[in-house]
N, C-alpha and C positions, 0 to 999 in steps of 0.2 A: 606412775603414769609415763609412758613413753609414746609421745604422739609425733615422732619422727620429724621434728623440727618446727612443728606448729605451736609450740609452747608460748611463743611471743604474741600469738593471736589468742589462743584459748585461755590462758591464765588471766590476762587482763579482762577478758569478756566474762569469765566466770566470777571474778572478784567484783566487777561492776554490776553484774546481775543481782548478787545477794546484797551489795551495798545499796542498790536501788530499793530493796525490800527492807532495808535497815536490819540486816541480818549478817551474821558471820557465815562464811562458807561452811556447810555442814559436814565437815570431816574433822576427826580428832588428830589423825597422822597421815602424812603424804610423803611419798617418795617420787621425785620428779627427775627425769633425765633431760638435761639441757644439751642441745646440739649446737656446736659452733664450728664453722669451717670458713674457708675463703669465700664460699658461696652464700654464706649466711648473711642475715641483716647485720648492721653495724654492731660492734661490741657494746654501744650504748643501749641497744635493746636488751641485751643480756643484763647489764647492770640495772637498768630501769625495772626489769622484771623482778630481779632479786630484791630490790628495794620495795617494790609493790608487795611482794610477799611478806617482807618484814612488817610493813606498814599495815597489813591486813591481819596481823596476828600470828603468822607463821614464824616459828623460831627454829633455826637451823640447829640440828643436834648432831649431824654427820654429813660429811661429804666424801665422795669416792670417785676416783677416775675410772672410767670404763676402758679397760685395756683390750677389749675384744675387737676393736676396730682401729681407728686412728686415736691413739692413747690421749692426746691432749684436746681432742675435739669433742669428747663427751664426758660430762661429769654429772654424777647423781647426787642430788641434795635430799636429805631426809629432814622432814619438818615435823614439829609439833604445833598444833593450833591452839593458841591461848586466848582467853577472853580478855576484857579490858581490866580485870583485876590481876592478870597474870596467872590465872589458874587454867588448867587444861579445859579446853572447850568441850562442852557436853551437848552436841546437837540433839534436838528433839527428834528430828527425822534425818538420818544419815544419808548422804549423797550416795547413790547406788550406780 
């Protein structure tokens, strides 16, 4: 998911939506590109979003710097979504 810097709004809203339904986000695997630059929200927004993903069951299995633009301003995180038992989440209806 590359939402051109809107990840700090979209991801918390997505997690909150499914939490209100008492459900996990219905994806098994996700790759998210986080943007950060001098014009970005504070670094605490990035840290809080990363913590939110972890608390929501998303486990990082890979990170990669995107060197196609400003090398240290973009980083891609690959996640696996696990359930409360630590097993890979199996959504009944995947997010499309």
